[in-house]
C-alpha positions as CSV (number, residue, x, y, z in Angstrom):
1,X,0.3,-0.2,-0.4
2,X,1.6,3.0,-1.0
3,X,2.5,5.3,1.8
4,X,1.5,9.3,1.0
5,X,3.4,12.0,3.6
6,X,2.6,14.8,1.8
7,X,-1.3,14.1,2.1
8,X,-3.1,18.1,1.9
9,X,-0.2,18.9,-0.6
10,X,-1.5,19.0,-4.2
11,X,2.1,18.1,-5.0
12,X,1.1,14.8,-3.1
13,X,4.8,12.4,-1.6
14,X,3.7,9.1,-2.6
15,X,6.1,6.9,-1.3
16,X,5.7,3.1,-2.7
17,X,8.3,1.5,0.4
18,X,8.1,2.8,4.0
19,X,12.5,3.4,3.4
20,X,13.7,6.1,3.2
21,X,17.7,7.4,3.0
22,X,18.0,10.0,5.1
23,X,20.2,12.9,4.3
24,X,23.2,12.3,4.1
25,X,22.9,8.7,3.0
26,X,23.9,8.6,-0.3
27,X,25.2,11.4,-1.0
28,X,23.1,12.9,-4.0
29,X,21.8,9.6,-5.1
30,X,23.6,9.9,-8.5
31,X,27.0,8.6,-6.9
32,X,25.7,5.1,-6.3
33,X,22.6,5.1,-8.5
34,X,23.8,2.4,-11.5
35,X,25.3,0.1,-8.3
36,X,22.1,0.9,-6.0
37,X,19.3,1.1,-9.8
38,X,18.2,4.0,-8.3
39,X,16.6,4.1,-12.0
40,X,14.2,1.5,-11.5
41,X,11.4,0.5,-9.8
42,X,11.2,-0.1,-6.6
43,X,12.1,-3.6,-5.9
44,X,14.8,-3.5,-7.2
45,X,16.4,-0.6,-4.6
46,X,13.7,-1.0,-1.7
47,X,13.9,2.7,-1.5
48,X,10.3,4.6,-1.1
49,X,12.2,8.1,-1.4
50,X,16.0,9.5,-1.2
51,X,16.8,12.2,0.6
52,X,20.2,14.6,-0.5
53,X,22.6,15.4,1.7
54,X,22.4,18.9,4.0
55,X,22.9,21.6,0.9
56,X,23.9,25.1,1.7
57,X,23.2,27.8,-0.7
58,X,26.6,28.7,-1.7
59,X,29.5,26.1,-1.7
60,X,30.5,24.9,1.6
61,X,33.7,23.1,2.7
62,X,35.1,21.3,5.5
63,X,38.3,21.5,7.2
64,X,39.3,19.0,7.8
65,X,38.0,17.2,5.4
66,X,34.9,14.6,6.2
67,X,35.6,11.3,7.8
68,X,33.8,8.3,9.4
69,X,35.5,6.9,13.2
70,X,33.7,4.4,14.5
71,X,32.5,5.0,18.1
72,X,30.9,2.3,21.0
73,X,27.5,1.2,19.0
74,X,27.9,3.4,16.4
75,X,30.5,5.7,14.2
76,X,30.3,9.5,14.1
77,X,30.9,11.6,11.6
78,X,32.5,14.5,11.3
79,X,32.8,17.4,8.6
80,X,28.6,17.3,7.3
81,X,28.7,20.7,6.1
82,X,30.8,20.0,2.8
83,X,28.8,20.6,0.2
84,X,29.0,22.3,-3.3
85,X,25.6,24.0,-3.1
86,X,22.0,24.2,-4.0
87,X,23.1,25.5,-7.0
88,X,25.6,23.0,-8.2
89,X,22.9,20.6,-7.0
90,X,19.5,21.7,-9.1
91,X,21.6,22.4,-12.3
92,X,23.0,19.0,-12.4
93,X,21.6,16.3,-10.5
94,X,17.8,17.3,-10.9
95,X,17.3,16.4,-14.3
96,X,18.8,12.7,-13.9
97,X,16.2,12.7,-10.9
98,X,13.9,13.5,-13.2
99,X,14.3,9.8,-15.5
100,X,14.1,7.9,-11.6
101,X,10.4,6.8,-10.2
102,X,12.4,7.2,-6.7
103,X,10.9,10.6,-5.4
104,X,13.7,12.8,-4.2
105,X,14.0,14.9,-1.2
106,X,16.4,17.6,-1.2
107,X,17.7,18.7,2.3
108,X,18.5,22.6,3.1
109,X,21.0,23.4,5.9
110,X,21.6,26.9,6.8
111,X,21.1,29.5,9.5
112,X,18.8,32.0,8.2
113,X,15.3,32.4,7.5
114,X,15.8,34.8,4.9
115,X,18.2,32.2,3.0
116,X,15.9,29.4,4.0
117,X,12.8,31.4,2.4
118,X,15.5,31.8,-1.2
119,X,16.8,28.4,-1.4
120,X,12.5,27.0,-1.5
121,X,12.9,30.1,-3.7
122,X,14.9,28.4,-5.9
123,X,13.3,24.8,-5.6
124,X,9.9,25.6,-6.6
125,X,9.4,24.5,-10.1
126,X,11.9,22.2,-10.8
127,X,11.6,19.4,-12.6
128,X,13.1,16.3,-9.9
129,X,12.6,17.4,-6.7
130,X,9.4,16.0,-5.2
131,X,10.2,18.2,-1.9
132,X,12.0,20.0,1.3
133,X,13.5,18.6,4.4
134,X,14.9,22.2,5.8
135,X,16.9,20.5,8.6
136,X,16.9,22.2,11.5
137,X,17.9,19.2,13.6
138,X,21.8,20.9,13.8
139,X,21.0,23.2,16.4
140,X,18.0,22.6,19.8
141,X,17.4,27.2,19.9
142,X,14.9,27.4,17.9
143,X,11.6,28.5,19.9
144,X,7.9,26.9,18.4
145,X,7.6,30.8,17.5
146,X,10.4,30.6,15.8
147,X,9.0,27.3,13.4
148,X,5.5,28.9,12.8
149,X,7.3,31.9,11.4
150,X,9.9,29.7,9.2
151,X,7.8,27.1,8.1
152,X,4.8,30.2,7.2
153,X,7.3,32.5,5.6
154,X,8.7,29.1,3.2
155,X,4.6,28.9,2.3
156,X,4.4,31.6,0.0
157,X,7.9,30.8,-1.3
158,X,7.1,26.4,-2.6
159,X,4.5,24.5,-2.4
160,X,6.5,21.9,-2.9
161,X,6.0,19.0,0.2
162,X,7.3,20.2,2.7
163,X,9.7,18.7,6.1
164,X,10.7,19.6,9.0
165,X,13.9,17.7,10.6
166,X,13.6,18.1,14.5
167,X,16.5,17.6,17.3
168,X,16.2,14.9,18.8
169,X,15.2,16.9,22.7
170,X,12.4,15.8,24.2
171,X,12.3,18.9,26.0
172,X,10.4,20.8,23.0
173,X,9.9,18.4,20.0
174,X,6.5,18.0,20.6
175,X,6.0,21.7,21.0
176,X,8.2,22.4,18.2
177,X,6.6,19.9,15.4
178,X,2.9,21.2,16.2
179,X,4.4,24.2,15.2
180,X,5.4,23.2,12.7
181,X,2.0,21.4,11.1
182,X,0.4,23.3,12.5
183,X,2.3,26.7,9.7
184,X,1.4,24.0,7.3
185,X,5.0,20.7,6.9
186,X,3.5,18.2,5.7
187,X,5.7,15.8,7.8
188,X,8.2,15.5,10.5
189,X,11.4,14.5,10.2
190,X,12.3,12.8,13.7
191,X,16.0,10.7,12.4
192,X,18.8,12.1,13.4
193,X,22.6,12.5,15.2
194,X,23.7,13.1,18.2
195,X,27.0,15.5,19.1
196,X,29.7,13.4,19.7
197,X,33.8,12.4,19.9
198,X,36.6,10.6,19.9
199,X,40.0,10.0,21.0
200,X,41.9,9.0,18.4
201,X,44.7,6.5,20.3
202,X,47.5,6.8,18.2
203,X,47.8,10.6,18.0
204,X,45.5,12.1,20.5
205,X,43.6,14.1,18.6
206,X,39.8,15.0,19.5
207,X,37.9,14.3,16.5
208,X,34.8,16.0,17.3
209,X,31.6,15.0,15.1
210,X,28.1,13.4,15.1
211,X,27.2,9.9,16.3
212,X,24.7,7.3,14.4
213,X,24.3,4.1,14.6
214,X,22.3,1.8,17.2
215,X,23.3,3.9,19.8
216,X,20.6,6.3,18.6
217,X,17.9,3.5,18.9
218,X,17.0,4.3,22.4
219,X,16.3,8.1,22.0
220,X,15.2,7.9,18.2
221,X,12.2,5.8,19.8
222,X,11.1,7.7,22.9
223,X,10.8,10.7,20.1
224,X,9.4,9.3,17.1
225,X,6.1,8.0,20.4
226,X,6.0,11.4,21.6
227,X,5.6,13.7,17.8
228,X,3.1,10.6,16.8
229,X,1.0,11.2,19.5
230,X,0.8,14.9,19.4
231,X,0.0,15.5,16.0
232,X,-2.1,14.0,13.2
233,X,0.1,15.1,10.2
234,X,2.6,11.9,9.4
235,X,6.0,10.9,10.9
236,X,9.8,9.7,9.3
237,X,11.4,7.4,12.0
238,X,14.6,6.5,12.2
239,X,18.3,6.6,14.1
240,X,20.1,3.0,14.5
241,X,18.0,1.0,11.9
242,X,20.1,-1.9,11.7
243,X,17.5,-4.4,10.8
244,X,13.9,-5.3,9.4
245,X,12.7,-5.6,13.1
246,X,14.6,-2.2,14.2
247,X,12.1,-0.7,11.4
248,X,9.3,-2.2,12.5
249,X,9.7,-1.4,16.2
250,X,9.5,2.7,15.3
251,X,6.8,1.5,12.9
252,X,4.5,0.5,15.7
253,X,5.3,3.7,17.8
254,X,3.5,5.7,14.7
255,X,6.3,6.6,12.2
256,X,4.7,6.2,9.4
257,X,8.2,5.5,7.1
258,X,11.5,4.2,8.9
259,X,15.1,6.9,7.8
260,X,18.4,4.4,7.0
261,X,21.2,6.2,8.6
262,X,24.3,4.6,9.5
263,X,23.1,0.9,7.8
264,X,23.6,2.1,4.7
265,X,27.4,3.1,5.4
266,X,27.2,-0.5,6.0
267,X,25.2,-2.3,4.4
268,X,24.6,-0.2,0.5
269,X,22.2,-2.8,0.0
270,X,20.2,-3.3,3.2
271,X,17.1,-1.2,1.7
272,X,16.2,-3.1,-0.2
273,X,16.0,-6.6,1.8
274,X,13.9,-4.6,4.8
275,X,11.8,-2.8,2.2
276,X,10.4,-6.6,0.9
277,X,9.7,-8.5,4.4
278,X,7.3,-5.2,5.4
279,X,6.4,-5.3,1.7
280,X,7.4,-3.5,-1.2
281,X,4.0,-2.2,-3.2
């Protein structure tokens, strides 16, 4: 049965499996399209949608360059801000996405409300762009009033399906989700890493980044359950999903779809296995 993430939106955002590639895990999709068969039907790759890596308006280079290191029950990634900028992405990737049956959602991350609106305006009417994810998960300082104003402003720039990605902060999460959906967001994404640090044994180097993997799962499940009970809009849940049993837990607490993150870095083809066991439309 198809899953609709934007049931009140004239564009709609229909998934044929409940499995989504979370932001950044598959880059912009074009890097691995041939290996995964992303231009084929969902039975080949298992994905209901792909969220791009989080993208800024202007190109941004990370220094040191992006890296991934192991951590207990997960990984720590650093340099996630590294990206070629929104204009480059739409000019070089959107026409490729347009040939896929897989909906592609662009993840946008900026620090200024005006830049969010500008990015949304650039994407309105772009062939190959199925929706926009506003990544607000990098900070927990946003208030419900700010979220409501942001979503309202972005809605003036685009009718594209709008997903709001929120931080795993239960003290404010439900209020932020309610503010976003009241202002016109189509879905809420509760699938995020937490800040972490590890020390390189050989050099003593401190590596700061974002923790993802199974260690996050209990926190993420709690957050997804709280949001799903509070709002009427679809919820995309994730955080440490590695198996079909993990995915079923998120669906059981109210998620409409699940986001794979570290799992896709471990096994490129885990999505089709999980989607097949959950049932592909």
